[in-house]
Every structure is written in C-alpha cells, then in structure tokens.
Biopython code that builds the backbone (N, CA, C, O; Angstrom):
import numpy as np
from Bio.PDB.StructureBuilder import StructureBuilder

atoms = [
    (1, "MET", "N", (-11.732, 24.834, -23.767)),
    (1, "MET", "CA", (-11.528, 23.649, -22.962)),
    (1, "MET", "C", (-12.001, 22.446, -23.775)),
    (1, "MET", "O", (-13.085, 22.468, -24.359)),
    (2, "SER", "N", (-11.186, 21.404, -23.809)),
    (2, "SER", "CA", (-11.525, 20.206, -24.578)),
    (2, "SER", "C", (-12.545, 19.353, -23.821)),
    (2, "SER", "O", (-12.765, 19.530, -22.623)),
    (3, "ALA", "N", (-13.151, 18.435, -24.544)),
    (3, "ALA", "CA", (-14.108, 17.513, -23.932)),
    (3, "ALA", "C", (-13.425, 16.683, -22.839)),
    (3, "ALA", "O", (-14.021, 16.410, -21.797)),
    (4, "LEU", "N", (-12.179, 16.286, -23.083)),
    (4, "LEU", "CA", (-11.443, 15.515, -22.080)),
    (4, "LEU", "C", (-11.216, 16.330, -20.814)),
    (4, "LEU", "O", (-11.368, 15.813, -19.707)),
    (5, "ASP", "N", (-10.857, 17.591, -20.968)),
    (5, "ASP", "CA", (-10.665, 18.458, -19.797)),
    (5, "ASP", "C", (-11.955, 18.621, -19.006)),
    (5, "ASP", "O", (-11.939, 18.614, -17.775)),
    (6, "ARG", "N", (-13.079, 18.768, -19.714)),
    (6, "ARG", "CA", (-14.377, 18.897, -19.028)),
    (6, "ARG", "C", (-14.712, 17.609, -18.273)),
    (6, "ARG", "O", (-15.190, 17.657, -17.139)),
    (7, "LEU", "N", (-14.462, 16.459, -18.902)),
    (7, "LEU", "CA", (-14.763, 15.181, -18.245)),
    (7, "LEU", "C", (-13.889, 14.963, -17.011)),
    (7, "LEU", "O", (-14.357, 14.417, -16.012)),
    (8, "ARG", "N", (-12.645, 15.380, -17.071)),
    (8, "ARG", "CA", (-11.751, 15.228, -15.914)),
    (8, "ARG", "C", (-12.275, 15.965, -14.697)),
    (8, "ARG", "O", (-11.948, 15.592, -13.571)),
    (9, "ARG", "N", (-13.080, 17.003, -14.891)),
    (9, "ARG", "CA", (-13.619, 17.798, -13.784)),
    (9, "ARG", "C", (-14.930, 17.235, -13.225)),
    (9, "ARG", "O", (-15.408, 17.694, -12.188)),
    (10, "GLU", "N", (-15.506, 16.252, -13.900)),
    (10, "GLU", "CA", (-16.762, 15.660, -13.424)),
    (10, "GLU", "C", (-16.536, 14.954, -12.086)),
    (10, "GLU", "O", (-15.536, 14.254, -11.924)),
    (11, "PRO", "N", (-17.446, 15.126, -11.128)),
    (11, "PRO", "CA", (-17.289, 14.483, -9.823)),
    (11, "PRO", "C", (-17.130, 12.959, -9.906)),
    (11, "PRO", "O", (-16.357, 12.377, -9.145)),
    (12, "SER", "N", (-17.856, 12.314, -10.821)),
    (12, "SER", "CA", (-17.749, 10.853, -10.924)),
    (12, "SER", "C", (-16.365, 10.436, -11.412)),
    (12, "SER", "O", (-15.872, 9.377, -11.023)),
    (13, "ILE", "N", (-15.739, 11.236, -12.244)),
    (13, "ILE", "CA", (-14.386, 10.946, -12.717)),
    (13, "ILE", "C", (-13.370, 11.283, -11.633)),
    (13, "ILE", "O", (-12.395, 10.555, -11.449)),
    (14, "GLN", "N", (-13.587, 12.370, -10.921)),
    (14, "GLN", "CA", (-12.692, 12.757, -9.826)),
    (14, "GLN", "C", (-12.679, 11.697, -8.725)),
    (14, "GLN", "O", (-11.678, 11.542, -8.025)),
    (15, "ALA", "N", (-13.775, 10.974, -8.572)),
    (15, "ALA", "CA", (-13.886, 9.962, -7.524)),
    (15, "ALA", "C", (-13.212, 8.636, -7.896)),
    (15, "ALA", "O", (-13.102, 7.745, -7.054)),
    (16, "LEU", "N", (-12.762, 8.497, -9.145)),
    (16, "LEU", "CA", (-12.111, 7.255, -9.556)),
    (16, "LEU", "C", (-10.797, 7.072, -8.806)),
    (16, "LEU", "O", (-10.139, 8.048, -8.443)),
    (17, "PRO", "N", (-10.418, 5.817, -8.578)),
    (17, "PRO", "CA", (-9.122, 5.556, -7.935)),
    (17, "PRO", "C", (-7.964, 6.090, -8.780)),
    (17, "PRO", "O", (-8.096, 6.252, -9.993)),
    (18, "ASN", "N", (-6.838, 6.361, -8.133)),
    (18, "ASN", "CA", (-5.670, 6.896, -8.836)),
    (18, "ASN", "C", (-4.810, 5.821, -9.484)),
    (18, "ASN", "O", (-4.114, 6.105, -10.459)),
    (19, "ARG", "N", (-4.837, 4.604, -8.974)),
    (19, "ARG", "CA", (-3.971, 3.546, -9.505)),
    (19, "ARG", "C", (-4.804, 2.388, -10.029)),
    (19, "ARG", "O", (-5.686, 1.877, -9.339)),
    (20, "TRP", "N", (-4.508, 1.977, -11.275)),
    (20, "TRP", "CA", (-5.234, 0.913, -11.959)),
    (20, "TRP", "C", (-4.283, -0.195, -12.373)),
    (20, "TRP", "O", (-3.071, 0.008, -12.453)),
    (21, "ARG", "N", (-4.848, -1.378, -12.636)),
    (21, "ARG", "CA", (-4.041, -2.521, -13.064)),
    (21, "ARG", "C", (-4.840, -3.382, -14.027)),
    (21, "ARG", "O", (-6.071, -3.357, -14.020)),
    (22, "ALA", "N", (-4.140, -4.138, -14.849)),
    (22, "ALA", "CA", (-4.792, -5.131, -15.697)),
    (22, "ALA", "C", (-5.096, -6.341, -14.817)),
    (22, "ALA", "O", (-4.273, -6.729, -13.988)),
    (23, "VAL", "N", (-6.274, -6.938, -14.995)),
    (23, "VAL", "CA", (-6.705, -8.043, -14.142)),
    (23, "VAL", "C", (-7.260, -9.203, -14.972)),
    (23, "VAL", "O", (-7.525, -9.083, -16.168)),
    (24, "TYR", "N", (-7.421, -10.313, -14.287)),
    (24, "TYR", "CA", (-7.998, -11.523, -14.872)),
    (24, "TYR", "C", (-9.433, -11.654, -14.379)),
    (24, "TYR", "O", (-9.670, -12.113, -13.262)),
    (25, "VAL", "N", (-10.388, -11.253, -15.209)),
    (25, "VAL", "CA", (-11.796, -11.316, -14.832)),
    (25, "VAL", "C", (-12.301, -12.755, -14.946)),
    (25, "VAL", "O", (-12.956, -13.264, -14.036)),
    (26, "GLU", "N", (-11.996, -13.399, -16.058)),
    (26, "GLU", "CA", (-12.472, -14.762, -16.323)),
    (26, "GLU", "C", (-11.388, -15.810, -16.086)),
    (26, "GLU", "O", (-11.538, -16.955, -16.512)),
    (27, "GLN", "N", (-10.309, -15.442, -15.420)),
    (27, "GLN", "CA", (-9.180, -16.337, -15.143)),
    (27, "GLN", "C", (-8.561, -16.896, -16.419)),
    (27, "GLN", "O", (-8.123, -18.046, -16.450)),
    (28, "ASP", "N", (-8.527, -16.084, -17.467)),
    (28, "ASP", "CA", (-7.882, -16.454, -18.716)),
    (28, "ASP", "C", (-6.368, -16.446, -18.539)),
    (28, "ASP", "O", (-5.854, -16.086, -17.480)),
    (29, "ALA", "N", (-5.664, -16.848, -19.594)),
    (29, "ALA", "CA", (-4.206, -16.857, -19.563)),
    (29, "ALA", "C", (-3.632, -15.445, -19.610)),
    (29, "ALA", "O", (-2.502, -15.215, -19.181)),
    (30, "GLU", "N", (-4.416, -14.495, -20.135)),
    (30, "GLU", "CA", (-3.971, -13.111, -20.249)),
    (30, "GLU", "C", (-5.021, -12.197, -19.623)),
    (30, "GLU", "O", (-6.189, -12.574, -19.525)),
    (31, "PRO", "N", (-4.617, -11.001, -19.200)),
    (31, "PRO", "CA", (-5.582, -10.077, -18.592)),
    (31, "PRO", "C", (-6.750, -9.782, -19.531)),
    (31, "PRO", "O", (-6.566, -9.585, -20.732)),
    (32, "ASP", "N", (-7.943, -9.757, -18.964)),
    (32, "ASP", "CA", (-9.139, -9.458, -19.763)),
    (32, "ASP", "C", (-9.991, -8.387, -19.107)),
    (32, "ASP", "O", (-11.200, -8.317, -19.326)),
    (33, "GLY", "N", (-9.336, -7.540, -18.288)),
    (33, "GLY", "CA", (-10.061, -6.456, -17.651)),
    (33, "GLY", "C", (-9.116, -5.508, -16.941)),
    (33, "GLY", "O", (-7.906, -5.725, -16.890)),
    (34, "ILE", "N", (-9.703, -4.444, -16.391)),
    (34, "ILE", "CA", (-8.959, -3.498, -15.569)),
    (34, "ILE", "C", (-9.717, -3.276, -14.277)),
    (34, "ILE", "O", (-10.939, -3.419, -14.223)),
    (35, "ALA", "N", (-8.980, -2.925, -13.243)),
    (35, "ALA", "CA", (-9.578, -2.641, -11.933)),
    (35, "ALA", "C", (-8.607, -1.768, -11.148)),
    (35, "ALA", "O", (-7.415, -1.732, -11.452)),
    (36, "PRO", "N", (-9.113, -1.071, -10.146)),
    (36, "PRO", "CA", (-8.218, -0.311, -9.274)),
    (36, "PRO", "C", (-7.248, -1.249, -8.555)),
    (36, "PRO", "O", (-7.552, -2.419, -8.324)),
    (37, "VAL", "N", (-6.091, -0.723, -8.209)),
    (37, "VAL", "CA", (-5.121, -1.485, -7.437)),
    (37, "VAL", "C", (-5.719, -1.762, -6.063)),
    (37, "VAL", "O", (-6.307, -0.875, -5.445)),
    (38, "CYS", "N", (-5.569, -2.988, -5.592)),
    (38, "CYS", "CA", (-6.104, -3.383, -4.288)),
    (38, "CYS", "C", (-5.111, -3.005, -3.197)),
    (38, "CYS", "O", (-3.916, -3.278, -3.312)),
    (39, "SER", "N", (-5.610, -2.381, -2.148)),
    (39, "SER", "CA", (-4.735, -1.934, -1.055)),
    (39, "SER", "C", (-4.676, -2.920, 0.107)),
    (39, "SER", "O", (-4.029, -2.641, 1.116)),
    (40, "ASP", "N", (-5.341, -4.070, -0.020)),
    (40, "ASP", "CA", (-5.316, -5.074, 1.041)),
    (40, "ASP", "C", (-3.886, -5.581, 1.239)),
    (40, "ASP", "O", (-3.188, -5.859, 0.263)),
    (41, "ASP", "N", (-3.448, -5.702, 2.486)),
    (41, "ASP", "CA", (-2.080, -6.135, 2.793)),
    (41, "ASP", "C", (-1.773, -7.531, 2.266)),
    (41, "ASP", "O", (-0.618, -7.830, 1.963)),
    (42, "ASP", "N", (-2.777, -8.387, 2.151)),
    (42, "ASP", "CA", (-2.560, -9.755, 1.677)),
    (42, "ASP", "C", (-2.555, -9.871, 0.160)),
    (42, "ASP", "O", (-2.280, -10.947, -0.373)),
    (43, "HIS", "N", (-2.852, -8.792, -0.541)),
    (43, "HIS", "CA", (-2.909, -8.816, -2.011)),
    (43, "HIS", "C", (-1.596, -8.253, -2.558)),
    (43, "HIS", "O", (-1.325, -7.059, -2.430)),
    (44, "GLU", "N", (-0.788, -9.118, -3.167)),
    (44, "GLU", "CA", (0.505, -8.701, -3.703)),
    (44, "GLU", "C", (0.321, -7.790, -4.908)),
    (44, "GLU", "O", (-0.626, -7.950, -5.678)),
    (45, "ASP", "N", (1.229, -6.835, -5.067)),
    (45, "ASP", "CA", (1.131, -5.852, -6.146)),
    (45, "ASP", "C", (1.050, -6.479, -7.528)),
    (45, "ASP", "O", (0.282, -6.003, -8.365)),
    (46, "GLY", "N", (1.807, -7.518, -7.791)),
    (46, "GLY", "CA", (1.838, -8.119, -9.121)),
    (46, "GLY", "C", (0.724, -9.106, -9.406)),
    (46, "GLY", "O", (0.647, -9.642, -10.512)),
    (47, "ASP", "N", (-0.141, -9.358, -8.435)),
    (47, "ASP", "CA", (-1.227, -10.326, -8.599)),
    (47, "ASP", "C", (-2.385, -9.687, -9.347)),
    (47, "ASP", "O", (-2.988, -8.736, -8.851)),
    (48, "GLY", "N", (-2.704, -10.190, -10.527)),
    (48, "GLY", "CA", (-3.781, -9.641, -11.342)),
    (48, "GLY", "C", (-5.134, -10.253, -11.065)),
    (48, "GLY", "O", (-6.091, -9.981, -11.789)),
    (49, "SER", "N", (-5.237, -11.072, -10.035)),
    (49, "SER", "CA", (-6.519, -11.682, -9.695)),
    (49, "SER", "C", (-7.430, -10.671, -9.013)),
    (49, "SER", "O", (-6.964, -9.698, -8.421)),
    (50, "VAL", "N", (-8.733, -10.914, -9.104)),
    (50, "VAL", "CA", (-9.717, -10.050, -8.446)),
    (50, "VAL", "C", (-10.353, -10.859, -7.310)),
    (50, "VAL", "O", (-10.923, -11.927, -7.529)),
    (51, "TYR", "N", (-10.238, -10.324, -6.104)),
    (51, "TYR", "CA", (-10.781, -10.978, -4.911)),
    (51, "TYR", "C", (-11.859, -10.094, -4.288)),
    (51, "TYR", "O", (-12.092, -8.974, -4.743)),
    (52, "ASP", "N", (-12.511, -10.602, -3.252)),
    (52, "ASP", "CA", (-13.545, -9.833, -2.551)),
    (52, "ASP", "C", (-12.999, -8.533, -1.958)),
    (52, "ASP", "O", (-13.741, -7.565, -1.791)),
    (53, "CYS", "N", (-11.716, -8.513, -1.643)),
    (53, "CYS", "CA", (-11.107, -7.329, -1.039)),
    (53, "CYS", "C", (-10.859, -6.216, -2.060)),
    (53, "CYS", "O", (-10.601, -5.074, -1.678)),
    (54, "CYS", "N", (-10.932, -6.532, -3.330)),
    (54, "CYS", "CA", (-10.580, -5.568, -4.384)),
    (54, "CYS", "C", (-11.698, -4.548, -4.602)),
    (54, "CYS", "O", (-12.880, -4.893, -4.605)),
    (55, "PRO", "N", (-11.301, -3.284, -4.784)),
    (55, "PRO", "CA", (-12.300, -2.239, -5.008)),
    (55, "PRO", "C", (-12.908, -2.311, -6.408)),
    (55, "PRO", "O", (-12.306, -2.849, -7.338)),
    (56, "GLU", "N", (-14.079, -1.773, -6.531)),
    (56, "GLU", "CA", (-14.770, -1.653, -7.818)),
    (56, "GLU", "C", (-14.343, -0.353, -8.480)),
    (56, "GLU", "O", (-13.824, 0.516, -7.779)),
    (57, "PRO", "N", (-14.520, -0.163, -9.751)),
    (57, "PRO", "CA", (-15.156, -1.103, -10.673)),
    (57, "PRO", "C", (-14.139, -2.057, -11.291)),
    (57, "PRO", "O", (-12.960, -1.729, -11.429)),
    (58, "VAL", "N", (-14.614, -3.230, -11.656)),
    (58, "VAL", "CA", (-13.852, -4.177, -12.466)),
    (58, "VAL", "C", (-14.494, -4.131, -13.844)),
    (58, "VAL", "O", (-15.682, -4.416, -13.997)),
    (59, "ILE", "N", (-13.699, -3.770, -14.845)),
    (59, "ILE", "CA", (-14.213, -3.547, -16.188)),
    (59, "ILE", "C", (-13.604, -4.575, -17.132)),
    (59, "ILE", "O", (-12.389, -4.600, -17.327)),
    (60, "GLU", "N", (-14.435, -5.411, -17.711)),
    (60, "GLU", "CA", (-13.971, -6.423, -18.652)),
    (60, "GLU", "C", (-13.719, -5.785, -20.015)),
    (60, "GLU", "O", (-14.489, -4.938, -20.469)),
    (61, "VAL", "N", (-12.638, -6.201, -20.656)),
    (61, "VAL", "CA", (-12.295, -5.712, -21.994)),
    (61, "VAL", "C", (-12.005, -6.909, -22.900)),
    (61, "VAL", "O", (-11.648, -7.981, -22.410)),
    (62, "PRO", "N", (-12.154, -6.737, -24.226)),
    (62, "PRO", "CA", (-12.055, -7.879, -25.131)),
    (62, "PRO", "C", (-10.640, -8.300, -25.511)),
    (62, "PRO", "O", (-10.471, -9.322, -26.175)),
    (63, "ASP", "N", (-9.614, -7.540, -25.107)),
    (63, "ASP", "CA", (-8.266, -7.826, -25.593)),
    (63, "ASP", "C", (-7.249, -7.549, -24.492)),
    (63, "ASP", "O", (-7.337, -6.516, -23.828)),
    (64, "PRO", "N", (-6.280, -8.450, -24.281)),
    (64, "PRO", "CA", (-5.297, -8.235, -23.215)),
    (64, "PRO", "C", (-4.440, -6.990, -23.426)),
    (64, "PRO", "O", (-4.057, -6.334, -22.458)),
    (65, "HIS", "N", (-4.135, -6.659, -24.678)),
    (65, "HIS", "CA", (-3.359, -5.449, -24.941)),
    (65, "HIS", "C", (-4.156, -4.200, -24.572)),
    (65, "HIS", "O", (-3.599, -3.217, -24.084)),
    (66, "LEU", "N", (-5.463, -4.252, -24.812)),
    (66, "LEU", "CA", (-6.320, -3.135, -24.443)),
    (66, "LEU", "C", (-6.375, -2.987, -22.925)),
    (66, "LEU", "O", (-6.395, -1.865, -22.418)),
    (67, "ALA", "N", (-6.399, -4.088, -22.199)),
    (67, "ALA", "CA", (-6.400, -4.033, -20.734)),
    (67, "ALA", "C", (-5.134, -3.339, -20.223)),
    (67, "ALA", "O", (-5.208, -2.449, -19.376)),
    (68, "GLU", "N", (-3.986, -3.747, -20.737)),
    (68, "GLU", "CA", (-2.716, -3.149, -20.325)),
    (68, "GLU", "C", (-2.675, -1.663, -20.696)),
    (68, "GLU", "O", (-2.227, -0.830, -19.908)),
    (69, "TYR", "N", (-3.145, -1.346, -21.899)),
    (69, "TYR", "CA", (-3.139, 0.034, -22.379)),
    (69, "TYR", "C", (-4.044, 0.926, -21.532)),
    (69, "TYR", "O", (-3.643, 2.015, -21.122)),
    (70, "LEU", "N", (-5.268, 0.460, -21.272)),
    (70, "LEU", "CA", (-6.207, 1.275, -20.496)),
    (70, "LEU", "C", (-5.699, 1.516, -19.074)),
    (70, "LEU", "O", (-5.830, 2.621, -18.547)),
    (71, "ALA", "N", (-5.123, 0.494, -18.457)),
    (71, "ALA", "CA", (-4.574, 0.665, -17.109)),
    (71, "ALA", "C", (-3.439, 1.692, -17.134)),
    (71, "ALA", "O", (-3.378, 2.571, -16.275)),
    (72, "ALA", "N", (-2.545, 1.581, -18.116)),
    (72, "ALA", "CA", (-1.437, 2.538, -18.223)),
    (72, "ALA", "C", (-1.948, 3.941, -18.525)),
    (72, "ALA", "O", (-1.440, 4.921, -17.982)),
    (73, "LEU", "N", (-2.951, 4.036, -19.391)),
    (73, "LEU", "CA", (-3.511, 5.336, -19.751)),
    (73, "LEU", "C", (-4.177, 6.000, -18.549)),
    (73, "LEU", "O", (-3.962, 7.187, -18.302)),
    (74, "LEU", "N", (-4.975, 5.257, -17.809)),
    (74, "LEU", "CA", (-5.609, 5.806, -16.612)),
    (74, "LEU", "C", (-4.569, 6.232, -15.581)),
    (74, "LEU", "O", (-4.699, 7.292, -14.969)),
    (75, "ASN", "N", (-3.545, 5.418, -15.390)),
    (75, "ASN", "CA", (-2.505, 5.762, -14.421)),
    (75, "ASN", "C", (-1.774, 7.031, -14.826)),
    (75, "ASN", "O", (-1.478, 7.875, -13.980)),
    (76, "ALA", "N", (-1.480, 7.174, -16.112)),
    (76, "ALA", "CA", (-0.795, 8.377, -16.593)),
    (76, "ALA", "C", (-1.708, 9.590, -16.447)),
    (76, "ALA", "O", (-1.260, 10.659, -16.032)),
    (77, "ASP", "N", (-2.974, 9.431, -16.784)),
    (77, "ASP", "CA", (-3.913, 10.553, -16.712)),
    (77, "ASP", "C", (-4.187, 10.971, -15.273)),
    (77, "ASP", "O", (-4.408, 12.150, -14.998)),
    (78, "ARG", "N", (-4.174, 10.021, -14.369)),
    (78, "ARG", "CA", (-4.436, 10.324, -12.953)),
    (78, "ARG", "C", (-3.170, 10.746, -12.229)),
    (78, "ARG", "O", (-3.209, 11.007, -11.027)),
    (79, "GLY", "N", (-2.040, 10.819, -12.939)),
    (79, "GLY", "CA", (-0.811, 11.303, -12.343)),
    (79, "GLY", "C", (0.099, 10.217, -11.808)),
    (79, "GLY", "O", (1.168, 10.525, -11.280)),
    (80, "GLU", "N", (-0.289, 8.956, -11.927)),
    (80, "GLU", "CA", (0.531, 7.869, -11.388)),
    (80, "GLU", "C", (1.612, 7.431, -12.370)),
    (80, "GLU", "O", (2.571, 6.771, -11.969)),
    (81, "GLY", "N", (1.481, 7.778, -13.627)),
    (81, "GLY", "CA", (2.459, 7.329, -14.605)),
    (81, "GLY", "C", (3.483, 8.387, -14.955)),
    (81, "GLY", "O", (4.307, 8.175, -15.844)),
    (82, "ARG", "N", (3.453, 9.504, -14.286)),
    (82, "ARG", "CA", (4.372, 10.602, -14.605)),
    (82, "ARG", "C", (5.645, 10.525, -13.816)),
    (82, "ARG", "O", (6.520, 11.377, -13.971)),
]
sb = StructureBuilder()
sb.init_structure("model")
sb.init_model(0)
sb.init_chain("A")
sb.init_seg("    ")
for serial, (resi, resn, name, xyz) in enumerate(atoms, 1):
    if name == "N":
        sb.init_residue(resn, " ", resi, " ")
    sb.init_atom(name, np.array(xyz, "f"), 0.0, 1.0, " ", f" {name:<3s}", serial, name[0])
structure = sb.get_structure()
C-alpha cells in the first residue's frame, strides 16, 4: 500500500469535503487559495469569493495556477473529477 493510499484512509482526510474550488483569499485579480465549494443558496457556483457562509478550511497558496491545480486534484481524488 502506498503512502497516498494510507493517507486517504485517515479519518481527518476522509472528513474533507468532496468538492473544492479556487478562491480569492486576498481579493487579488487571480485565485490565491482553495476552499470547499459553498452550499449556501445565495453563493453562486462560479463565485470564487470567500464569505462567512463558506466552509473551512480556506488554504492560501502562492500561485494562481497552483490554486486551480490543487482544487482540480482534490476533486479528482475525491471522485468529483471522474
């Protein structure tokens, strides 16, 4: 069993949300973080802003391409990108 397979079985990893998105943590021109998709009815799917209604964790990253990549990678790994 690989290290990745072992980590996927950890309770803290199992508890992570299934759907992630790139977000604007510092309100920059490009995404600078990732966060779970917000399920609030007033929060539009394409809105990358983070509001009080949004679930944690919000993770800041140093590069917009990395934000997009990590969100896509998490979604694929959690079964949302298949």
